[in-house]
N, C-alpha and C positions, 0 to 999 in steps of 0.2 A: 239547674244546679241550686239555685236559691231555695227551691222547694225541698231539696235533699239536705239542706243545712250547710251547703258549701258556698260561701261568698264568692261570686264570680266577677272577675275583672271584665269590663265592657268598654268599648271606645266611648260610649256616652259619658263615662266617668271623666274624660278629658275636657268636656265642656261644662262640667258641674263640680262634683266634690273634689276632683283631682286635676283641676286646671293647671296647677303648678307643675305637674308632671310632664306637660308638653315639651318643656325645655330638655328634659332628660331623654324623652323618647326621640327628640330631634337629634340629640347627640348620638343615641344608639343607631339611628338611621344613617347619619353622616359617617360614622365609623364603619358600619357593615358595607354600605353600598357606594360610598364616595371617598374611601381611603382617608378618612380623618383620624384614624387611630385604630387601636386594637379592639376587635369586636367585643361586645359585652359578654360577660360570663355570669356565673350564679350570684356573685356578690352584687353586681349592678342590678341584675333582675330582681334579687331580694328587695332592693330598695324601691323599685318600681311597682312591685306586686305585693308590698307589705300589706297584710291584713286580708289578703284574698287567698282562697283555696283552689281556684280554678281560673283559667283564662279562656275567653271565648274567641272564636276564630274570625275576628274582624280586624280592620286596619287600626293601628299598625301592627299589633302583636301577631297577626297571621304571617307576616313577613318574616318573623323570627321563629317559626315552627321548628326548624331543625335545631336552632341554638337552644330553645327551651327544652326540647326533648332530650338533648345532651346535657343541659345544665341541671335537669331534675330526673336523674335516673330512676327515682322511686316513683314518679308520677305515671298515671295511666293516661292513655290517649284515646279519645272518642272521635272517630272520624265519620261525620254525618254525610251519608250518601244522598245525593240529590240528582234528579234529572237534569242533564247539562243544558237542555234547551230552556226549561223553566228558570234554571239559575241564571242563564245568560240574559234572559228577558228582564228578570228582577235587577241583576247587576248593572245593566246598561241604564235602566230607568232610575234606580234609587241611588246608586253609587256614582257612576259616570255622569249621569244626567245632572244630579246636584253638584258634582264637583267641578264640572266644566261649564256650567250655565253662565251666561253673561252677568247676571245679577250677583251670582255667588263670587265670581271673579272680581267684580267691581267693589263689593263689600270687603273682600279679602284684601284688596289693595288699599282701601281707604281706611278701614278700621285696623290700625297697625298694633293695637294693644290687646284685642280680644280675638276676633276672628283670624287675624293674620297668622298667629302661632299655631292655632288648631288647623287651619287650612294648609299651612306649610308642611305639617306633619303628614297629612293625608296626601297632598300632591307629591311630596318627595318619596313617600313609601311606594306609591304605585309607579313612580318614575324609576326609582332604583330597583325595586323588586320585580316588577313586571315589564318595565320598559315602556309604559304607557304614559305619554305626555299630552294626549289630546283624545277627543271622542273617536276620531278615525283610527288612532293607534288601538283603542280598546275594541273597536269593531273588528280589527284585523287580528288581534293577538289574544283576546280574552279567553276564547275556548281552549286554545292550546295551552295557555298559562294554568288554566283549571285542571286539565289533565296532568300536566307536569307537577302541579302541587300535590295532588292526590298520589301520584307515583312516588314523589319524594317522601311523603309521610309513611307510606307502606314500607319503603326501602330502609329508612332509618329508625323505625320503631320496631323493637322486638315483638314477636307475635303475642307473647304472654301480656304484653302492656297495651295491646291495641284491640279496640272494639270497633268494627265497621257497623255502624248503626243506621237504621232508617226510622224516621219519625213515626212511621205507621206502626212499628213494633211496640210502642208504648213503654210503660215504666219497667216491665219485668226484666228484659235483658240488660238494660242500663243499670238498674239497681243491684242486679246480681253481680255485674262486672265491677261496680264501685263498692260493693260490700254495704249497701245501704238498704234499709227496709222500704218496701213499696209504700209510698204515701197514700193517705186516704183522700185522693183527689183525682180527677181526671187529667190525663196527660195534656199539657198546654200545647196548642197548635198556633203559635204566634204568626200573625200575618207580617212577615219580615218586611215586605215592601212598604206596607202602610205605617209600620212602626218607624222605619228609618226615614221615610218621608216627613213624619211628624217631627222627629228629632232634628233633621236638617233644616226644616222650616223654622224650628224654634231657634237654632243656631244663627240663621240669617236674620231673623227677627230681632234677636238680642243686639247683634252687630249693627243692624239698620237703626235700631232705636237710639244707639249711642251717637248716631250721626244726625238724627232727626232734627235736633234743635238747630244745628248748624245749617242744615239744608233748608229748614223752614225760613231761615232769615234771608237767604239768597238762594233761590231755587236754581239748579245747575243749568237748565235751559235758558232761564233769564240771563244768567251771567254770560253764557256762551254766545247766545244770539243778540240780545239787546245791549250788552255792555261792550262786548268785544266786536260785534258786527260780523264775526267770522264763524261759520260753523265748523265744528270739529268733525273730522271724518267718522263715519259710523257704519255699523253692520247691524242690521235688524233694529235700527233706531237706538242702538246703545253706543254711547261715546267710547272711543278708544283711549282709555286712560292707563293702559297697561304696559307702556314702554315701547321703544322704537321697534323692537322685534315683532310687535303685534300690529304696527301700523301698516296701512296700505303703502305700497312702494311709490305710488304716484302722489302722495300728500306733499303739497308745497309748503315747506317750512317757512319760506319767506313771507307768506301770507300771515302766518301765525306769529311772526316776530313783533310786528308793530302793536297789535293788541295785547300780547303777553307782556311786552316791555311796559305799556301803559299801566297794566294792572299791577306789575311789580313796583313801579314808581309810586303808585297809589298806596301800596302796602307800606312802603318806607315812610311816607308822610303820616300815615295813620299811626304807625308805631313811634313817631316823634311825639305824639300827644302824651299828656301826663298819665291818663287813666284809660282803662280798657273801654271800648264802645262796641256797640253791636256791629259797626262796620269793621272793627278790628277782628272780631270773631269770624265774620263773613270772608274777610281777606285771608285769615289763616286757613279756612276751609278751601278756598279756591286755590291757595298755594299748595295744599295737599295734592289737588289735581295736577297742578303744574309739576309738582315733584316727580310723579310717576312718569310724566312725559319727558321731563328735562334731565333729571339726574341719571336716568337709566339710558339716556341717548348715547349711542356709540358714535364717535366722531373719528373718522379716518382721514389721513392726509390727502387721499385722492378724491375726497368728497367735495364736490363743487361749492357746497354750502358750509364747509368746515368752519371757517372763521365766524360766520353768522351763528352757527349753533354754539360755538364756544362762547361767544358773546352773550347769547341768551343764558347759557348755563351760569356764567359769571354773575349776571343779573340775579338769577335765581339764588345763587349762594349768598350774595349780599343782602337780598331781601329776607332770606331765611334767617341770617344772623340778626337782622333788626327784629324779626319776630321773636327770636330766642331771647333777646335782650329784654324785649317787652314782657315776656313771660316771667323772667327773673324779677323785673321791677314790680310785676303784679303781686309777688309775694309780700311786698312791703305795703301794707294797707294804707289807705288815705289817713286815718287817725294817727298812725305812727309817724308818717311824713310831716304832719302838721304839728305834732307834739315835739318831734325831735328833727328839725329841719336840716341839721348839719349831717345826719346819718346818710351813709352811702350803701348801696346794695351789693351783695347780699348783706343783710343786717347781722352784725356780730356784737355780742354783749359780753362784758366782763362781769362775772358773778361777784356778789358781795361776800367774799370769803372773810370770815371773822379775823380781825387783826391784819391779815395778809394784804387784803385790798385797801390800801391807803389812798390818800388824795393823789399822790403822783401817778399811781397805777391808773386810777379811775379817769383822770384828766388826760393821760396819754391815750387810752383807749378812745375816749370821746373825740380827741383831737384828730385821730386817724379815721374818723368816719364811723366809729362804733358808739356804744353807750357804755360808760364805766360806772360801776357802783362802788361806793365805799362800804366796807364790811362793818357789821355791828361791833362796837368796842366795849369791853366789860366795864370800862370806866367813862361815865358820862362826860366828864371834862375833856377827855381825849376825843370823843365824838364831835364835840363842838369845835375843838382845835382842828380836827381833820376837815370839817366842812368849811371853816374859815380859810384854811390853807388852799383848799380846792378852788374857792373862789378867786384867790389871788393868782393861782396858777392858770386858771381859765382865762382871766383877763389878758394874760400874756400870749394866749393862743390866737393866731389869726383866724383859725377856723371856728373859734367859739366866743370871741369877744363880742361880736355883733348880737349874738343871742342873748347875752347878758344885758347889753344895752337896751335891747328892744323889749325884753320881758322882765328884767331884773331877777330872773330865775337862774339857778345854777345848773349848767349843762352836764351834770353827773347825778346819779341817784344815791340813795342811802338805804341800806338794809337793816331790818329789825327781826330778831327772834322774839316772837310774841310771848312764848311761854315764860321767859325770864326777863323780858324787856320792861322798862319803865314807861308805861303808856303815857302818862302826863308829861314826862320829860320828852318823849319822842314827838309829841304834838308841838310842844314849845320849840324844840330844835328845828322842826320843819317850818314853823311859823317864822322863826328868825332867819334861818339860812336859805330857805326857799329852793330845795333841791327839785329838779323837774320830775323826778320819779321816786317812789318809795316801794321797796320790796319787802313783802310780808311773808313770813315763814314760821312753821312749827307752833301753831296755836295749841293750848293745852285743851281747850273746849271746842275744837273744831271751827266750823263757820261762824258760830256766835261770836267768838273772839275776833275773827277776821272782820266781821261786820262792824264791831265796836271800834276797831282800829281804823278801818276805812273811813267811817263816819267822822271820827275825831280829826284825822289827818286832812281830809277834804274840807272840813270846817275851818281848819287852820290855814289851809293854802288851796283856795279854789283853782282848778286847773291842773293840779298835781296829777300825775299818772300813777295809779296803783297796780302794782305788779304782784301777783300771788303765786307762790310756788306750791305745786301739788305733786303727788306721785301716784294717784289712782283715778280711775274714771269717776268714782262717786265724788271725790273732792272736787274734781273739775266741774261736774254738773252743778254742785252746790255753789261753786265760786261764781258761775255765770248766771245762775238761775234766780238770785234774790234781788231785792230792791237796791241793794248796795253792791252790785255785782262788780267784779274786778275790771280793770281796764285792760290788762294784759294777763294772760295765763301762761305760767312757765311749767312745762311738763318735765319733771325730773325722773330719768330712768335710774334703775338700780346700778348702773355703771358709774354713777356720780361718786366723787369723793366727799368727805365730810358726812354730815348727818342727812339721812334720807329714810325712806320707809323700811322698817325693820322686817316686816313679816308679809306684807301684801303688795310689795312693789313688783314692777316688771321692767324688762328692758325697753329701751326706746323703739326698737324695731316693731314691736306689737302694740306697745302702749300709745305711742304717738299717733299713728293713723286712726286708731280707734277713738281716741279723745278728739282728734281733729274733726272726724266725721260727726261725732256726737254734739260738738259745740259750734259747728259751722253756722248754723242758723242764728246764733246769738251775735255774730259779728265781731266777737272778741278775738283779737290776734293771739296766736299760740307760738311760744318759743320753746325750743328743744334744748334740754340740758342733760348732761351725763355722757362721759366718754368721747366727746368731741374734741379732737386735738389738731385737726388740720382741715383743708378745704374739702376733702372727701366727706368728712362728717357733716360739714355745713351743707354741702350739696344734697347729701342723703336727707338731712333734716327737711329741706325745702321740698324735696320730692315726696317725703312722707306726710307732708301737710303743714309744716311749720312756716311761719312768717319770717323767722330768723333762728339763729343759734346762740347759745350761751356757752362760754368756756370758763372754766374755773381753774382746773389743774394746770392747763397749758400756761396760764398767766402766772402760776407759781414759779415757772422758769422764765421770768422776765426780769430785766434789770431794775424795774420800778417796784417789784413786789417787796413788801415789808416782811422779809423772811431771813432766817439764818442761813449761812452758807452751807452748813452741813445738811440742813433740811433740803435746800435747793439742789445740792449735789446728788442727794439720794433720789429725788424726783427725776433728774436727768438720767441717773444710772439704771434705775428700775426698768424691767422689761417683763413681758408675759403677764399682763395686768390681771388675767384670770387666776393666775397662780400666786403672784406676789402681793396681791391686795386681798383684803378680807373685810367683811362687815362684822364688827364686834364691839361690844361694850367694854372690853378689857382695859383699853388705854383711858377711857373716862374713869374707870374705877381706880386705876393707878394714880391718875392725876387728881383725884378727889372731885371730879366734875359729876355732880349728881343733880337729880331733879328733872332730867330730860323726860318728856312724856314717853311712855312705854312703846308708842308706835314708831319711834325713831331710834336709829342706831347709825354709827359712823362707819365709812369705809376708809381704810388706811393701808400703808405698806407694811408688811409683816417684818419683824426683826427678832432679835434674841428674846425680848420680852414674850412675844407670841409663842415662840417655840418652847420656851421654858414652861409657859403656862400650859401648853399642850402635854408637856412632859410631866406635869403634875406638881410643879413648884408651888408651894402655898402662896396665897395672895399677899399676906404680910411680908414675906421675903421679896416678892416681886416688887411691892411698893418701895421697900427699903432700897433695892438695887435701882429702881426708877429715880429715886431721889439722888442717889449718888451719880447717876448718869446726868442729871440736870446740871451738875457742877463740872462736867467734862467738856463743855463747849461743843464745838462742831463734832467731836468724837461721839457725842450722844446719839447721832443718827447714823444710818447705814445698817448693813446686814449684821454687824456686831454691836450695834447701838441698841438702845432700849426705849428711846423717846418716841411719842406719838407722831407719826408722819402721815397725816390725813391727806389722801389723794385718791383720784379715781381710777378706774380700770383702764383708762387710755394712756397711763404713763409710758407704755411701750412705744408710743407715737411721738415722744418728746426726746430730742437728742441733743439739744443745746439751749443756752440761755440767750435770749434776744430782747431787743427793745420791744415793749408792748405794741407800739405803733407799727413796727415792722411785722409783728405777728398778725395784727389785724389786716394790714394791706396784703400780706402773703396769702392768708387763708381765703380772703375775698377773691384774690386773683385765681387761686387754684379752683375755688368753687365755680367761678365764671367759666373757666376754661373747660371744666368737666361738663357743666350744663350746656354751654354753647356748642362744645364738640359733639355731645350726644345728640343735640337737636339738629345740627347741620351736617352731621356725618363726617366731620373733619377732624375729630380727635384722633391722635395717634394711637 
C-alpha cells in the first residue's frame, strides 16, 4: 500500500510512532469484547486511524474487520488468500510463540510502562476475539477461527467492494481494483514470519533494556537463591512471577513467607535513609517481582494459609508505601534540602507576584513548609520595607526562627524584573537583608543580563540561591550552560498569569518534560509554573520531571495576599480559564505600562475593556474609561469592570479564599495521596 501512495496502519506503529494509541485501542477492545461500553464507530476509528488511508489485517485491527467495513462504506476490502497450513505454521511461530513465551510474559509483567500496555492490547485481542488464552488454545482453535474470519469478511462486504487477492497475482489486479497505476517496481513478497520475529524481538529488547540497569545491580537468581535461600518454583528454568493463577498448586507459601518478610523489612529500612542508594533501586526491583506474586494472590476463607497470605500482602502494601514516599522525596534534590531545610515535600513555592506577594504571604508559605517569594515593588523603599517586615515575621515563626539564627539569612526569597529593575539597588538590598533566594525574570538582553545580575548578587551574598524563570528550551539551556549558571530553573508554561512568553511559549505538558530531559545532566533542579492550582497539578509536575511546583494565581486567593477585594473576588469567581483569560498587551497600554521587551506579554481575566477593544472602541476612549474605573473601588473589577486582572488559566480551579499556609498543606497532601495511591494501587 505504501508503494501505491496509501499510508497504511500496521500494528508496528503501536510500538513506535503511535505508542500513545495503545490506550485507545485497549478501550476499543474492552468495549467490544468485554462489555465496557458502546463499541467504537467511525468517530472513534477516525481518531485512531488519522493520517492513514488503509489498515492492515493484523492485531488488534483485524478483530474489528466487521466494524471497520461498516464504519467506512466507501472503503474497499482486499482479502488476501493464503494456504491455511502455511498460515497456521507462521501464526503459531510468530504470533503465538512470541506472545506466550516465558520471556515475553516476564518482560510484560515487569515493564509496566512500555511493554505492558502493548502486550495487554495483543493478549486481550486474541482472548476476546478468538478465545485464545494459551498456546494450547491456539493449537485447538486457530484453524477454525481462520475459516470463520474469512467467511465473516465475505458475508459482510458487498461484492463490488471486495477483492479476493493472491500474492502471486502481482500488481495488476490490485491496482485495477484500487484505481491506482501499476508502480515501476516488482511486487514485494515480504517474509512475514521473519519480519514479525524481528519486530517482536525489538519490542522485547526495548523492554528488557529498560530493566537492565536494575537487573545488573541485583541479578534475580542471586536475590532468590543467595539472599532468600528459597528457590521460587519454576518451569523450564523460568521463575513464576505471574500471579497465583499461574503458580503450581503444590507451592508452599509458608516457605516463602519468612524470606519475603525479611526482604520487605529491608526495603522499609532502606527507604528510611535520606537519599537514594543502589540498594534502594535493587530493593524496588525485587519489590516489583513480589508485587506480581502478592498483589494478585487470591485469598479465600477456606484457604488453610489465608491469614498468612493476608499478612504477607499487608507487609507488601506497607513496604510499597515506603517506596512510594521515597520516590516523592527523591524529587527534592539534595541541594534544595540543604539550601531550604524547613521545606517539606512535595516542594511548593509561592511566586514573586509584583506587589501582590508581600512579606505576610511569603512568610506564611515558608512557615507551612514551602518557599515564599516577595514580589518586585516599583518603589525601592517599599522593597526594603518588605524585606525588613519579612525578617520580623519569620523570627516569630517556630518553623523558621532557627534557620535565621543559624545562617542569618532570611527564609524567603525576593524577585526582580531585570528589564526595569535597578541592578545596583538590588545588589545592595540583597547584601543588607540576606534573602535565601533571588528570582530573576524578563531580561532585556537575554542571558547576558542574567549573568550580570547573578554575578552581582552572588558577590553580595555568597550562598544565595539564584532562581531563573524561563519559558523556552533555548532559554533553559542557556541558563544552565554558562559559567554563571542558575541554581534553580523555573519553567513557566503559557498557562501562567502575568507576563510570560508572548510568541514562542508552550504549555507545561510538553515544555516541562522536554526541558527536564534536556537539562538533567546539569543537575539543576527544575520547578514548574503555570496553571497549577491544586495537588493534581503538583503531582503532574513531579511526574513530568519537576522537583517542585510554583503557584501564583492560587495565592492571589489567600488571606495574606496584598490585593484589592474586587480583584480577589474576580479571581475566585472566574472559570473556564481558556475562555475567560487572554494574553494581551491591552491592559499595559491602558495603564501606561510601557517598555516591556517584545518577547513578553501578560495573561489576565477578560472584562469590559477587552470586549470593547474587540468591538473597535478607540484606545483613547478605552484609556479614559479605564481611568474612571480606577476611582470606582472594588467595582472596577469583574465582568462589568475595566481594570487589569492578571491571573493564570487555572482560575477555574480556585473556589475560595484561604490562608496561604492551609493552601500549601492541602495541595501537598493532595499530591501525596495521588502519587502514593497511584504507586500502591490504593487510590479510590
